[in-house]
N, C-alpha and C positions, 0 to 999 in steps of 0.2 A: 447607633451601632452600625458599623460598616457592613455592607452587603458582601456575602461570600459567594463565589461562583463554584459550580460543581467541577470536579476533576475532569469529567467527560467534556464539558463545555470548553474548559481551558485547553485540553488536549486537542480538540478539533480546531480551535483557533490557532494553536501553534503549528498544526499540520498543514496550514495554508502556505507556509514557507517551504519551498521545495527542498531546501537543505535539511530542515527539520524532518520532513516526511521521509527523505532518503535515509537519514540516520535511524529513524524509527523503524522503517521496514528492514534495514540491515540488522538491527538488533533483534527483530522478530525472526528473521532467517536464522540467526545464530542460535536461537532457542532449539532449532531442529524439530519443531513440531508444526506440521502443516496447518493445524487449526489456529495456532497462534499467529502465523503469517497471514492467514485469510482474515482473521479478526483485524489485524493491523491494516490490511488492504481496505477492509470495510470502513475503518476509521478515516483513512486517507481519502477514500471516495466521498465520505460525508463532508470532509473539509473542502472538497472540490464541488460542492453544490448538491450532493446527494446522488443517489443511484440513477434517477431519471435523467438528470442533467449530464452526468458522466456517461451514461449509456448512449445518449444522443451524440455527445462529443466524440466518443470512441466508435460510433457506428455499430453499436451492439444493441440487441434488444434488451429492454429493461429486465425482462424475465430471465434471459440467459445470464445477465450480469448478476442478478440475485442468486441464481443457481450456482454460478461459478464461485461466488464469494460466500456461499453458505458453509456451515460447519463441515459438511460432507463434500464440499466443492472440490473439484479436481480440474483446475483450469489447464487448457492446452497452452503450450508455450507461445503460440501465435496470439491467442486471446490475451494472455498475460502481457506480452509485448505491446499489443494494441492498447490495453488498458493503461499501462504505465506511461506510454507515449502521450495519451490523452491527458495525463496528470502532470506532464512536463518532467517525467522521470525516464530512466532507461535501465535496462538489465545489463549487468557487467559481471565478468568472471575475473577473479583474482587468484593468484597463487597463495597457498598457505604460507604464513611467515616462515622464514628459514628454509624454504624449499628451492629458491632460485639461487643459482651460482652468482657469486660476486663478479662483477665485470672487471 
């Protein structure tokens, strides 16, 4: 009988790819729920070696990273930018579809 792997394990493995991680985080943002986005960030952090490794890479304390990504976390934009940069990602702003004039 073939072994099956858990959804979480497969998810974390796929989030090691920066393009997959970016799409995953963008989908979480579109949900419009901060806790969903923070959970997505925790999953991407786990894919990048876990909280301790990522905190070191981002020059953040492990405790502040845990606090920032907790269910009640409220990361400052600077901390979010630093964290994303450490994961090889960046923050971008896009116009809503059909809001830009045609050139």
